[in-house]
C-alpha positions in Angstrom: -37.2 88.9 50.6 -36.3 92.4 51.2 -36.7 95.2 48.5 -32.7 95.6 48.6 -32.3 91.7 48.1 -30.8 90.8 44.8 -33.1 88.6 42.6 -30.8 85.9 41.3 -33.1 83.8 39.4 -36.4 84.7 37.4 -39.2 82.0 38.0 -41.7 81.4 35.4 -44.6 80.9 36.6 -44.7 81.7 40.2 -47.7 79.3 41.1 -47.4 75.6 40.4 -50.7 74.9 38.7 -51.6 71.3 38.7 -54.8 70.1 36.5 -56.0 68.1 39.4 -57.3 64.5 39.0 -57.7 61.9 41.6 -55.7 58.5 41.3 -53.6 60.2 38.5 -49.9 61.5 38.8 -49.7 65.2 37.5 -46.8 67.3 36.5 -46.1 70.8 35.9 -42.9 72.7 35.0 -41.2 76.0 35.7 -38.4 77.7 34.1 -35.4 79.3 36.1 -33.7 82.3 34.2 -30.3 83.6 35.1 -30.0 87.0 33.8 -26.8 87.8 35.5 -23.1 87.2 34.7 -22.7 84.8 37.7 -23.1 81.1 38.1 -26.2 80.4 40.3 -26.8 77.2 42.3 -30.4 76.3 43.4 -32.3 73.9 45.7 -36.1 73.1 45.7 -37.7 72.4 49.0 -41.5 71.7 50.0 -43.6 71.3 53.0 -44.9 67.9 51.7 -41.8 66.1 50.6 -43.5 62.6 50.2 -46.3 64.2 47.9 -43.8 65.4 45.2 -41.0 64.6 43.2 -38.7 67.3 41.7 -36.5 66.8 38.6 -33.6 68.1 39.1 -34.3 68.9 42.8 -31.0 71.2 42.6 -28.6 72.2 40.2 -26.6 75.1 38.4 -27.9 77.7 36.0 -24.9 79.2 34.1 -24.9 83.1 33.0 -27.5 84.2 30.8 -29.1 80.8 30.5 -32.3 79.1 31.7 -33.1 75.6 33.4 -36.3 73.8 33.4 -37.6 72.0 36.5 -40.4 69.5 36.5 -42.5 69.0 39.5 -44.8 65.8 39.6 -47.4 65.3 42.4 -48.1 61.7 43.1 -51.6 60.3 42.8 -54.2 61.3 45.2 -57.0 59.4 46.5 -59.4 62.1 46.9 -59.5 65.8 46.1 -59.1 68.3 49.1 -62.3 70.5 50.3 -63.0 73.3 47.8 -59.8 72.3 45.7 -57.7 74.1 48.3 -54.0 73.1 48.6 -51.9 74.5 51.5 -48.6 72.9 50.1 -45.8 75.5 49.6 -42.3 75.3 47.5 -39.2 77.2 48.5 -36.7 78.0 45.8 -33.3 78.8 47.3 -30.4 80.4 45.2 -26.9 81.6 45.7 -24.0 82.7 43.5 -21.2 80.0 43.1 -17.8 80.0 41.5 -17.4 78.9 37.8 -16.7 75.2 37.6 -19.0 74.3 40.4 -21.3 71.5 39.4 -24.5 70.1 40.8 -22.7 67.3 42.9 -21.0 70.0 44.6 -24.2 71.6 45.9 -24.9 70.9 49.6 -27.7 72.2 51.9 -25.2 74.3 53.9 -24.6 76.6 50.9 -28.0 78.0 51.4 -27.8 78.8 55.3 -27.0 82.1 56.8 -24.0 80.6 58.4 -22.3 79.9 55.2 -21.9 83.6 54.7 -23.6 83.4 51.2 -26.3 85.9 50.0 -29.3 83.4 49.7 -32.2 84.5 47.7 -35.5 82.6 48.7 -38.8 82.6 46.9 -42.0 80.8 48.0 -44.2 79.4 45.4 -47.9 78.4 46.0 -49.6 75.1 44.6 -52.9 75.8 43.0 -55.2 73.0 41.8 -57.4 73.7 38.8 -60.0 71.6 37.1 -58.8 69.4 34.3 -59.5 71.1 30.9 -62.7 69.8 29.2 -63.6 70.5 25.6 -64.9 72.9 24.8 -62.4 74.9 27.1 -63.9 77.7 28.8 -62.4 81.1 28.5 -60.7 82.1 31.9 -61.2 85.7 32.9 -59.0 88.0 34.9 -56.8 85.5 37.0 -55.0 84.2 33.8 -53.8 87.7 32.9 -50.3 88.6 33.7 -48.1 86.9 36.4 -49.1 87.0 40.1 -46.9 89.2 42.2 -43.8 87.9 43.7 -44.7 86.6 47.1 -42.9 88.3 50.1 -40.6 86.0 52.4 -41.7 88.2 55.6 -44.6 85.9 56.5 -44.9 82.2 57.1 -41.4 81.9 58.4 -42.6 78.9 60.4 -43.2 76.6 57.6 -41.4 73.5 57.6 -39.6 73.2 54.2 -37.8 69.9 53.3 -35.5 68.4 51.0 -36.9 66.9 47.7 -36.1 63.5 46.2 -35.3 63.2 42.6 -38.1 61.5 40.8 -37.7 58.2 39.0 -37.5 58.0 35.3 -39.0 54.6 35.2 -42.7 55.4 35.4 -44.4 55.4 32.1 -46.6 58.1 31.2 -50.4 57.3 31.5 -51.0 57.6 27.6 -48.1 55.3 26.9 -49.4 52.7 29.6 -52.8 52.7 28.3 -51.5 52.2 24.4 -49.3 49.4 25.7 -52.2 47.8 27.5 -54.4 47.9 24.4 -51.7 46.3 22.3 -51.1 43.6 24.9 -54.9 42.9 24.9 -54.9 42.8 20.9 -51.8 40.4 20.9 -53.4 37.9 23.5 -56.9 38.0 21.4 -55.0 37.2 18.1 -52.9 34.3 20.0 -56.3 32.9 21.5 -58.0 32.9 18.1 -55.1 31.2 16.5 -54.8 28.6 19.3 -58.6 27.8 18.9 -58.2 27.6 15.2 -55.5 24.8 15.5 -57.3 22.9 18.2 -60.4 22.7 16.1 -58.5 21.6 13.1 -56.7 18.9 15.1 -60.0 17.8 16.7 -61.7 17.4 13.1 -58.5 15.5 11.8 -58.8 13.0 14.9 -62.6 12.3 14.0 -61.9 11.7 10.4 -59.1 9.1 11.5 -61.4 7.7 14.1 -64.1 7.2 11.4 -61.7 5.5 9.1 -60.2 3.2 11.6 -63.8 2.2 12.5 -64.5 1.3 8.9 -61.3 -0.7 8.7 -62.0 -2.4 12.0 -65.5 -3.1 10.9 -63.8 -4.5 7.4 -61.6 -6.7 9.3 -64.3 -8.0 11.8 -66.3 -8.9 8.8 -63.5 -10.8 7.0 -62.8 -12.8 10.6 -66.4 -13.8 10.7 -66.0 -15.3 7.0 -62.8 -17.3 8.2 -64.0 -21.0 8.8 -60.8 -22.1 10.2 -57.8 -20.5 12.1 -56.0 -17.5 11.0 -52.2 -16.7 11.3 -50.6 -15.1 14.4 -49.4 -12.0 12.3 -53.2 -11.4 11.5 -54.0 -11.5 15.2 -51.3 -9.0 16.2 -52.5 -6.6 13.2 -56.1 -6.8 14.7 -54.6 -6.1 18.3 -52.5 -3.1 17.0 -55.5 -1.6 15.3 -57.6 -1.8 18.3 -54.9 -0.1 20.6 -54.4 2.9 17.9 -58.3 3.3 18.0 -58.4 3.2 21.6 -55.6 6.0 21.7 -57.4 8.1 19.4 -60.6 7.8 21.2 -58.9 9.1 24.3 -57.8 12.1 22.4 
């Protein structure tokens, strides 16, 4: 961007700083500020579109207002050498007419052929170690904002369109709490089932012992009989044996 170019949107910060951790999705945000009296359309591109998601990846910033953009890096299997990242982002902005909506934004609006004055700002990606208590005091580099990068170099970078990130992903903390709650519910249900089965087993044992006593009593009565006995009595003995056999199977 030349010195005579008009700065359409203020961007804070000018570096996308990710507290890098492997196998973890990480997000950072930047704020776009429109200090003009015009409506400004913007679009975000990156050299690694499959690695990042942006919400929103394009939009309208009304006059004298701000808009927040969330950049999410997908979980990485391993850290790069020396924690250096070569990914770059490009934020393009143009003046549009009042009443223009985000749906009206097209890629052609940000080309030289459109005749629009396109403001372009490059953003670096910086990996920083995740904070660990006690937090160390950073020196020097944290003071002030880095200078706005020049667009004179690196024109051969292949910036590509971004895709809107899905809102269905649960934050890691929410997922962990939910998993713990599910585990607690499962443990409670298992304990209740074991307790109920124990009670049923004890009850079955008591019924089995009682029927054994009754069967022994009936057998003793039969042995005392000198003559025959009625058909009903025979049926009762058979039924008692069937019930006892059923309980023994349980």
